[in-house]
C-alpha positions in Angstrom: 110.9 87.1 97.9 110.5 87.9 101.5 107.2 88.1 103.3 105.7 91.1 105.0 106.3 91.4 108.7 106.6 93.8 111.6 109.6 96.1 111.7 112.1 95.8 114.5 115.5 97.3 115.2 117.1 94.3 113.5 115.2 94.4 110.1 114.4 98.1 109.5 115.9 98.4 105.9 114.9 95.0 104.7 111.4 94.8 106.1 110.5 98.4 105.3 111.3 97.6 101.7 109.5 94.2 101.6 106.3 95.5 103.2 105.9 98.2 100.5 107.1 96.0 97.7 104.7 93.2 98.5 101.7 95.5 98.5 102.7 96.9 95.1 103.5 93.5 93.7 100.0 92.2 94.4 98.3 92.2 91.0 94.9 92.9 92.6 96.4 96.1 93.9 98.6 97.3 91.0 97.4 95.9 87.7 99.9 95.2 84.9 98.0 96.6 81.8 99.7 93.9 79.6 99.1 90.9 82.0 96.4 91.5 84.6 96.6 87.9 85.8 100.3 88.2 86.6 101.1 84.8 85.2 102.9 85.8 82.0 105.5 88.4 82.8 107.4 90.1 85.6 106.0 93.6 86.3 107.4 94.8 89.7 111.2 94.8 90.2 113.3 95.1 93.3 116.4 96.2 91.2 117.0 97.7 87.9 116.3 95.1 85.2 118.6 94.4 82.3 116.4 96.0 79.6 118.6 94.5 76.9 118.7 91.0 78.4 116.7 88.0 77.3 114.8 87.8 80.5 113.4 91.3 80.4 109.6 91.2 80.2 109.4 94.7 78.6 107.6 97.9 79.5 105.7 99.0 81.4 107.1 98.0 84.8 107.4 99.3 88.3 110.8 99.6 90.2 110.7 99.7 94.0 114.0 101.0 95.4 115.6 100.0 98.7 114.5 102.0 101.8 116.5 105.0 103.1 116.2 105.6 106.8 116.8 108.6 109.1 116.5 109.2 112.8 113.4 111.2 113.4 112.7 113.9 116.0 113.3 113.0 119.6 110.3 111.3 121.1 111.4 110.9 124.7 111.9 113.4 127.5 115.6 112.5 127.8 116.2 112.8 124.1 117.5 109.2 123.8 114.7 107.7 121.8 113.5 108.7 118.4 111.2 107.3 115.7 112.7 106.3 112.4 111.7 108.2 109.2 111.8 106.1 106.1 111.7 106.8 102.4 111.2 104.4 99.5 111.3 105.6 95.9 108.9 103.9 93.5 109.4 104.4 89.8 106.8 103.7 87.1 108.2 103.3 83.6 106.6 103.0 80.2 107.9 103.4 76.7 107.2 104.0 73.1 109.2 103.8 69.9 109.9 106.5 67.4 111.5 106.6 64.0 114.4 108.7 62.6 112.0 111.5 61.8 110.8 111.6 65.4 107.4 110.2 64.7 106.1 108.2 67.7 104.5 104.8 67.3 101.5 105.7 69.3 99.9 109.0 68.3 97.1 108.4 70.9 99.5 108.5 73.9 98.4 105.2 75.4 101.9 105.0 77.1 100.9 108.2 79.1 97.6 106.5 80.0 99.5 103.5 81.3 101.9 105.7 83.2 99.0 107.5 84.9 97.0 104.3 85.5 99.8 102.4 87.1 100.8 105.5 89.2 97.2 105.9 90.3 97.1 102.2 91.3 100.2 102.6 93.4 98.8 105.6 95.2 95.4 104.0 95.7 97.1 100.8 97.1 99.1 102.7 99.6 96.1 104.9 100.6 93.7 102.0 101.0 92.3 101.8 104.5 92.9 98.0 104.7 96.4 98.3 103.4 97.2 101.1 105.9 95.9 98.9 108.7 98.2 96.1 107.5 101.1 98.5 107.4 100.2 99.9 110.8 100.2 96.3 112.2 103.7 96.0 110.8 104.8 99.2 112.5 104.6 101.5 109.5 102.5 104.6 110.0 101.8 108.1 108.7 102.4 106.9 105.1 102.6 109.8 102.7 102.9 109.5 98.9 104.1 112.4 96.7 104.7 112.8 93.0 108.4 113.6 92.7 108.0 114.4 89.0 108.4 112.7 85.7 111.0 112.6 83.0 112.0 110.7 79.9 115.1 109.2 78.4 115.6 108.5 74.7 117.5 105.2 74.0 118.0 103.8 70.5 114.7 104.8 69.0 112.7 104.3 72.2 111.5 106.9 74.6 111.3 105.7 78.2 108.9 107.7 80.5 109.6 107.7 84.2 107.4 108.9 87.0 108.9 108.9 90.5 106.6 108.5 93.6 108.1 109.0 97.0 106.7 106.9 99.8 107.6 108.2 103.2 106.5 106.9 106.5 107.3 106.8 110.2 107.9 103.8 112.3 107.7 103.7 116.1 110.7 101.3 116.3 113.0 103.4 118.4 116.7 104.0 118.1 118.5 104.6 121.3 121.4 107.1 121.5 123.7 107.3 124.5 
């Protein structure tokens, strides 16, 4: 795992991702409801886990996708310099099982509670004043988090709930066009 550091023109994709990933992967920021200590299972992933594989720690989990970057509006009088707009998708996933009759294993909906709690933790982490100062020091500013919706997938007697959170931000690292 890479460390958090300031963005530059040579590390925009990689460092944008790691700065956000590392904040979310800190258990005091985003708590795993099944392992608050963070010592027993993997909870935050940087790529889609093999949910059928032996190493999969189970649901719930958080998936932080790679950054996408776009040239922002021109910020210089001659139009040659522009900030970079970045977007990182964060998915929160929980699950519950159901039988052939469609009866769910958890009539109280604790999986929805976990989905909401983890999502709230992600938002709170990225809105924290101290974390925003850390991001600003690493040239990530104007962070905005939006709920991009939720959905579910039924797979072999298991319903997977997915909430997508979009994390957008601006970096003053300039691109130069000729």
